[in-house]
N, C-alpha and C positions, 0 to 999 in steps of 0.2 A: 353266726351273725356277722354281717359285714360292717365292721367298725367304721370304715371310711364313709359308707352310706349313712350311718347313724350320725356321724359328725356333720356331714353335709346337710342333713335334714335339720339338725339343731341350728346350724348357721342360717339356713333359710327361714327358720322361726325367729331369727334376730337375737339369739343368745350371743352375748358379747364375748364370753369366755367358754370354750368347749375343750375338754381334755379327757384323757383316760386316767383312771385311778385304780389302784389295787390294794386290797386289805388282806392281811393274814387271817387265818381262821380265828374265830371267837373274839375278835376285836369288839369292844363296846364303846359306843359314842354316848357321852353324857347328855343330859337335857340341854337342848339348844333350839333356836328358831332361825329363820332366814328372813332377811330384810326385803328381798325381792324374789322373783321367780327362779326356782332351781328345778331342774329335771334330771332324772337319771335313767339309764338303760342298764340292765344287768346283762353282761356278756359272758359271765362265768360265775358259778357258785350261787350264793343267795344271801339275803339279809332279812331280818325281822325288824319292823319299826313299830314303836309303841307311841300312840297318841292318847294319853290319859288311859282310859280303860279299853281303848280300841287297839287291836293287834293286827298288823298287816304283814303278810309274808310275800317276798318277791324272789323270783328265781330267773334263770337264764331266759332271755327273751322278753322280760317284763319291762315296761316303762312306767315311771311314776313321776307325776308333777307334784312336788312337795308344796303343801299349803303355806302361803306366806304368813309369817308372824305366829304360827302355831307351834308351841313347844312340843318336842318329841325326843325320844331316845332311840337307839338302834343297836342291834347285835348282829354281827356278821356270822354266817353259818360255819359249820365245821370243815367246809372245803375252802373257805376264804371267799373272796368276791372280787370280780373285776367289773368296773363300771365305766360307762361313758357319761360324763356329767356336762350339763349346760347351765351356766350362771348368767344372770343379767349384771350382777356386780361381782367382779373378780374377787375371790376369797370368801364368798358368802356360803359356799357349800360345806 
């Protein structure tokens, strides 16, 4: 995956804050929601997200536009995860 091209695409989509993020294996994110649009691309590893009784798996190459205001949790896979993140509000991801 070309991280530079992903970042340029998110900037063209008017995301105000675009950055790379990396998580160690098996990190768990507690229940939270986002105030505005957040999108991520997985560039390495994977993550599982839980929206109530709905489970979504993401791996290298996947893009996900996180639903605004919907509570969810997440667990990073056993390889860890590297993401490119776009936020409309800095610090919202």
